[in-house]
C-alpha positions as CSV (number, residue, x, y, z in Angstrom):
1,M,107.6,130.1,141.6
2,S,108.0,133.4,143.4
3,A,110.8,131.9,145.4
4,V,112.5,130.9,142.2
5,L,112.3,134.5,140.8
6,K,113.2,136.1,144.0
7,D,115.8,138.8,143.4
8,I,119.3,138.0,144.6
9,T,120.7,141.4,144.8
10,V,124.5,141.8,144.8
11,T,125.5,145.4,145.3
12,L,128.7,146.4,143.4
13,T,130.9,149.0,144.9
14,V,132.2,151.8,142.7
15,Q,135.7,150.2,142.9
16,Q,134.3,146.8,141.7
17,I,132.5,148.4,138.8
18,L,135.6,150.3,137.7
19,V,137.7,147.1,137.9
20,N,135.1,145.3,135.9
21,F,135.3,147.9,133.2
22,L,139.0,148.1,133.3
23,V,139.4,144.3,132.8
24,A,136.8,144.3,130.1
25,F,138.7,147.0,128.3
26,I,141.9,145.2,128.6
27,L,140.5,142.0,127.2
28,G,138.6,144.0,124.6
29,L,142.0,145.3,123.4
30,L,143.2,141.6,123.1
31,I,140.2,140.9,120.9
32,F,141.0,144.1,119.0
33,L,144.5,143.0,118.3
34,S,143.4,139.4,117.4
35,Y,140.9,140.7,114.8
36,R,143.6,143.0,113.3
37,F,146.3,140.5,113.1
38,S,144.1,137.6,111.8
39,H,142.5,139.5,109.0
40,S,144.1,140.6,105.7
41,A,143.9,144.2,104.5
42,A,141.2,143.3,102.0
43,V,138.6,142.1,104.6
44,Y,139.7,144.2,107.6
45,S,137.1,146.6,108.9
46,A,138.4,149.2,111.5
47,R,134.9,150.2,112.3
48,F,133.8,146.6,113.0
49,N,136.9,146.0,115.0
50,A,136.3,149.1,117.1
51,S,132.7,147.9,117.6
52,L,134.0,144.7,119.1
53,L,135.8,146.6,121.9
54,M,132.7,148.7,122.5
55,L,130.5,145.6,122.6
56,T,132.7,144.1,125.2
57,V,132.4,147.1,127.4
58,V,128.6,147.5,126.8
59,A,128.1,143.8,127.7
60,T,130.0,144.4,131.0
61,M,127.7,147.3,131.7
62,V,124.5,145.4,131.1
63,M,125.7,142.5,133.3
64,S,126.7,144.9,136.1
65,V,123.1,146.0,136.2
66,I,121.6,142.5,135.9
67,G,124.0,140.7,138.2
68,H,122.2,137.9,139.8
69,N,118.8,139.4,139.5
70,I,116.8,136.6,137.7
71,A,113.7,138.6,137.2
72,L,115.7,141.6,135.6
73,S,117.7,139.2,133.5
74,L,114.4,137.7,132.0
75,G,113.1,141.2,131.3
76,M,116.4,142.0,129.6
77,V,116.2,139.0,127.4
78,G,112.6,139.9,126.4
79,A,113.6,143.4,125.6
80,L,116.7,142.4,123.5
81,S,114.6,139.8,121.6
82,I,112.8,142.5,119.6
83,V,116.1,143.9,118.4
84,R,117.3,142.7,115.0
85,F,120.8,143.1,113.7
86,R,121.3,143.3,110.0
87,T,125.0,144.0,109.7
88,A,126.4,142.1,106.8
89,I,129.1,139.5,107.9
90,K,131.9,139.6,105.3
91,D,133.9,136.9,107.0
92,P,132.5,133.9,108.9
93,R,135.1,134.4,111.5
94,D,133.4,137.8,112.5
95,T,130.6,135.8,114.2
96,T,133.2,134.2,116.5
97,Y,134.5,137.6,117.5
98,I,131.1,138.9,118.3
99,F,130.4,136.0,120.6
100,W,133.9,136.3,122.1
101,S,133.2,140.0,122.9
102,I,129.8,139.2,124.5
103,A,131.2,136.3,126.5
104,V,134.1,138.4,127.9
105,G,131.6,141.3,128.7
106,V,129.3,138.9,130.6
107,C,132.1,137.5,132.6
108,C,133.6,140.8,133.6
109,G,130.2,142.2,134.4
110,V,129.7,139.5,137.2
111,S,133.4,140.1,138.3
112,E,134.7,136.7,136.9
113,Y,138.1,137.5,135.5
114,M,140.0,134.2,135.6
115,V,137.8,132.4,132.9
116,P,137.7,135.3,130.4
117,A,141.4,135.9,130.8
118,I,142.5,132.2,130.2
119,G,139.9,131.8,127.5
120,S,140.7,134.8,125.7
121,G,144.4,134.0,125.7
122,A,143.5,130.5,124.3
123,V,141.1,132.0,121.6
124,F,143.7,134.7,120.7
125,L,146.3,132.1,119.9
126,I,143.9,129.9,118.0
127,M,142.6,132.8,115.9
128,L,146.2,133.9,115.1
129,L,147.0,130.4,114.0
130,L,144.0,130.0,111.9
131,G,144.2,133.6,110.6
132,A,146.5,132.3,107.9
133,V,143.8,130.0,106.6
134,R,142.3,131.3,103.4
135,S,139.4,130.2,101.4
136,N,140.2,128.0,98.4
137,E,140.4,130.4,95.5
138,R,138.8,129.4,92.3
139,Y,138.7,130.9,88.8
140,L,135.8,131.1,86.5
141,L,136.8,130.9,82.8
142,I,133.8,132.4,80.8
143,I,133.9,131.9,77.0
144,H,131.6,133.4,74.5
145,A,131.9,132.2,70.9
146,R,130.0,131.2,67.8
147,E,128.3,127.8,67.5
148,C,130.9,126.6,65.1
149,A,133.7,126.7,67.7
150,A,131.9,124.7,70.3
151,V,133.7,121.4,69.7
152,E,137.2,123.0,69.5
153,I,136.6,125.0,72.7
154,E,135.6,122.0,74.7
155,R,138.6,120.0,73.4
156,A,141.0,122.9,74.1
157,V,139.9,123.4,77.7
158,L,140.0,119.6,78.3
159,V,143.6,119.4,77.0
160,A,144.8,122.6,78.6
161,Y,143.7,121.8,82.1
162,S,144.1,117.9,81.7
163,G,140.5,117.3,82.3
164,K,140.5,119.2,85.7
165,A,138.4,122.2,84.6
166,T,134.7,121.7,85.7
167,M,132.0,122.9,83.3
168,R,129.4,124.7,85.4
169,V,127.4,126.4,82.7
170,K,126.8,125.8,78.9
171,N,124.3,128.2,77.5
172,S,123.4,128.1,73.8
173,T,121.3,129.6,71.0
174,K,121.1,128.8,67.3
175,E,124.3,130.8,66.7
176,D,126.1,131.4,69.9
177,R,127.6,129.5,72.9
178,E,128.5,130.5,76.3
179,Y,130.7,128.3,78.6
180,I,131.5,128.8,82.2
181,Y,134.4,126.6,83.6
182,E,135.5,126.4,87.2
183,V,139.2,125.9,87.8
184,S,141.1,125.7,91.1
185,R,144.0,128.1,91.6
186,Q,146.5,125.3,91.4
187,V,145.2,124.0,88.2
188,Y,144.8,127.5,86.6
189,S,148.5,128.3,87.5
190,Q,149.9,125.1,85.9
191,K,152.0,125.4,82.8
192,M,150.0,125.3,79.6
193,P,151.0,123.4,76.4
194,E,153.7,125.2,74.5
195,S,153.8,127.8,77.4
196,R,150.8,129.6,76.0
197,S,148.2,131.3,78.1
198,I,144.5,130.1,78.0
199,N,143.5,133.2,76.4
200,D,146.0,132.6,73.5
201,I,144.7,129.1,73.0
202,L,141.1,130.1,73.0
203,Y,141.6,133.1,70.8
204,G,143.4,130.9,68.4
205,I,140.1,129.1,67.7
206,E,138.1,130.6,65.0
207,G,134.7,131.8,66.2
208,V,135.8,132.7,69.9
209,E,134.7,136.2,70.5
210,R,135.4,136.8,74.2
211,V,137.2,135.2,77.0
212,D,136.8,136.4,80.6
213,V,138.7,135.1,83.8
214,I,137.1,135.9,87.2
215,M,138.6,134.9,90.5
216,Q,136.1,133.6,93.2
217,S,137.1,134.0,96.7
218,E,135.3,134.5,100.1
219,E,137.9,137.2,100.8
220,V,136.9,140.0,98.5
221,G,139.7,141.7,96.9
222,Q,142.4,139.1,97.3
């Protein structure tokens, strides 16, 4: 067992260390640009993007210390296991960028440049292509009305959206009704009967008190 855990020491020269950090910084800039171009203004975080570049350099520094020292690497894993990160991830793609930064830093820290260079180029192109992918935007149609208008509301929504609106919630009391319909963006944008808006149609029903339209999207603000 001791033979397995025996330290394999690889001494890096100052020149090698500087080259490791330089390559990590250059590839970190590639990650920085990829994140900037693939995210819309609504979800782009300059501070998070800067942290990706710093994460690449920090991972390089850690790996430069660990190198091929198995015992030290196990100790580092144990030390990092007590650290908990609670940063909120607004976009699922952010997780990919975090792992990308760490992977590049690890490779540069052991002076392996070819793999992270080719890999980063491939990931950069993929993220730019997929950066145009947006979540399916949906609209929530919320209707507050008196009980007497219930039947007409359901019929009006059914006709207006050709049966493509999904009722998600139907709350009721003795006197009031609340409906929540989910409608896709394509269906919501379709032409209404007689070119009237859904608000005009619903407010034309006696007993309708309030109509709210809320857009749901993973990308807040779009």
